Each structure stands twice: as C-alpha cells, then as structure tokens.
N, C-alpha and C positions, 0 to 999 in steps of 0.2 A: 503494499500499500504506500509506504513512504518514499520508496526509492525514487519515483519519478519527481516528487517534490524536493528531495535531498540533492538531486542532481542540478535542478533549476535553480535552486538556492546557491549550490556551489559554483555554478557557472556564472552567477550574478554576482556572488561575493566570494571569490577565490581565496581570499586572505583569512576569512573567518573559521577558525576552528569549530569542528562541531565533535562532541562526544556522546556516545551512546551508551547507556546502561539499561541492562534487563533487571528490573525489580517487579515486586508484587504491586499491586494497586495502592494497597496501604503504603508501602515504602516510597511509591512514586508520589502519592499525595504528600507525604513528608517532605521529599526533595523539593517539590515546587513551592510548598508552603515556606520552607525555610531559605529560599533562594538558590539552594544548591543546583537546581534545575530551572530552566527558563519555560519548558513545555513539558508535559507528560502525557503518555497514551495510557489509559485506564480502562478497565471493564466498569461498565455502567450497571446499576445506577451508583451514582455517589451522592452523599449528603454531607457536604462540608462547607460552611459559608466562607471560608478563606479562599476557596478557589473558584474560578468560573469555567464552566464548560464551554468551549468554543464551537464545538460541533461533534456530531457522531461520526465516526469514521468507519465502522463496519458491523458485522453480526457475527455472532459466535454460536455454533451449534455443538453442545456438549454431547458426546456419545459415549456408551459403554464398550469397551474393548477387552479382548482377551488372546492369550496365546493358544497354541494347539492342545495346552494342558486342558483347556475348558472346551475342546472340539464337541463333546457332548452336547453343548449348548448353541452351537451355531446354527441348527435348523429350527429351534424352538423361538416362540415368541413368549418373552419371559415378562410378566406383570411386575411392576415396580414394587410391589408388596412382597415378591419373591427375593428381592435382593438382599434382605438381611440374612438370608440362608446362606449367603455366598461370602468368600473372602474379598472385601470390596477395598480398593486402593484410590485414596483421595489426596489432593492437596492439603496442606497446613489447615486446620480449622479456621485460622485468622485471615485465610485469603478470602477475597471476595468472590472468588469461583465457589468455593465450598460452602461459604454463607449462602449464595443464592441458591445452590443445589439443595443444601439442607432446609432452607426455607420452603422451597417448593414441596420436598417429600414431608415436611413436618404438617404442611397444609393438607395432606392426604393421610395423615396419620401413620406415616412410615418413619423409624428410625434406624438409621444406619450407624452401627460402629465399625469404622474402618479396621482392616487387618492391619494396614499400615498407613501412615500419612507421611507424605513426602514434601521437602521444602522447595522442589522445582520440578516443573514440567517434565523436564530431562529425565529425572530421577524416577518420576512416576511411569514414564514411558519405559525406562529399562526394567523396572519391576515388573510390568505387566509383560514385556517380552520374555522375561525369565520365569513366567507362571507362577507368580506370587499371589495373583488374584485377578479380578476384573476392576479395570481401572476407568475412571470418568475422566475423559479428556476432550477438548475441543477438536473438532474434525480436522480443522485446518492444521493443527500442529502435528498430525500423524499421517498425512497423505502418503508420505513415502513408505511407512511401515505397513500401511494398508496395502499399497500397490505391490509391494514385495511378498506379502503375506507372512509378515513377521507378526502381524495383529490382526485381529479379525472383528468386524463391528457385530456386537449382538444386538439382536431384535428385542427392544422393551416397549412395553406400552402402559400407561401414555408415553410419548417422548418427553423428554426435558424441554423446557420452554427455551425459545431463542434468547440469547442475551446481546447486548450492544457494546461496543467499545467507542470511546471518544477521546478528544483532546483537551487537556485542562491548562490553565496558566494560572498564576498567583493573582489574588485579588479580584477586582471587578474589572469588566471591560468598560472603558471610557468612551 
C-alpha cells in the first residue's frame, strides 16, 4: 500500500530520511503521541483523543489457519463455538487484533483460552507452520504460506468481521 507514496515522496524530497518501524497499534499510538513518529499505520478502531485519524487505508480479513497437523479439519465447516476445543494461537492479548477478535467472540458467548500467545505475527505464523495449533492471522500476512501449502485456511462460521487500518498523526488536524 505505502510503496507508491513512499517512492513519490522520496522523488520529491530525496534528502529527507525515512525510518520504518514495525510495531503493534498500541506501540504505534505511543510513538506518535510522544513525537517519536510523525505518522503511524494502525488497526482500527482507535479511541485516543491525542491522535487524529487521517484516513482509512485498507481492510483486514482475519482467518483461521493450520498446518497439515490439523488436516482432519480441512474439509469441515467449523462453528466458532467449537474453537475452544482446539489449541488456538493468538497474538498477545494487549494487541488491537486480539482485543477485536475476543470482543466479537465474547458477543457470541465464546471464550477462547489460547494455547500460545505470540508477540509478533511472524512468530504466530511459525508456530502455526510447526503444528502448535490453529492460528488467527490476517489473510494478507500469509498469502505466500497459503500458496505454498505451508498453511491451510480453515472454514469457520460465522466468519470473523472485517477490520480496517488507518493512518494517524499526533493531535488535531488544523
């Protein structure tokens, strides 16, 4: 998403240095609020009066995936109510991703106690590839693993709701 804008900006301002940092939404909010970052890309929604959302940038589709270790589930349609019966892998409970997933499941009366919680998407993907459980991961992060058949999407119903991403800046837009 960003590459075309980065290239255009760099072409217009070749002497400006740009640093990228991969952080959770919570950490990105803090970086922007404290002035250690000028802008941040975050998962929405956010509720923080000290930052301004400048626009929505994309949609996130969270899916459940597993390795061949769970091949018996590949052809089934799994009810979200059945998920607590399986080892589930989620991001850290303080991430906006896990909070949104848990809020949706809580609304259905479903409580998941993860087998493992990971601090990064990369670790979550590796845990799933190694058969440690069923991971909930945004589809766009694992397109390569799905294509290579290192991970397989599980059919669940209902599907998790789509989420959005956006760009924030410190303070209010003038």
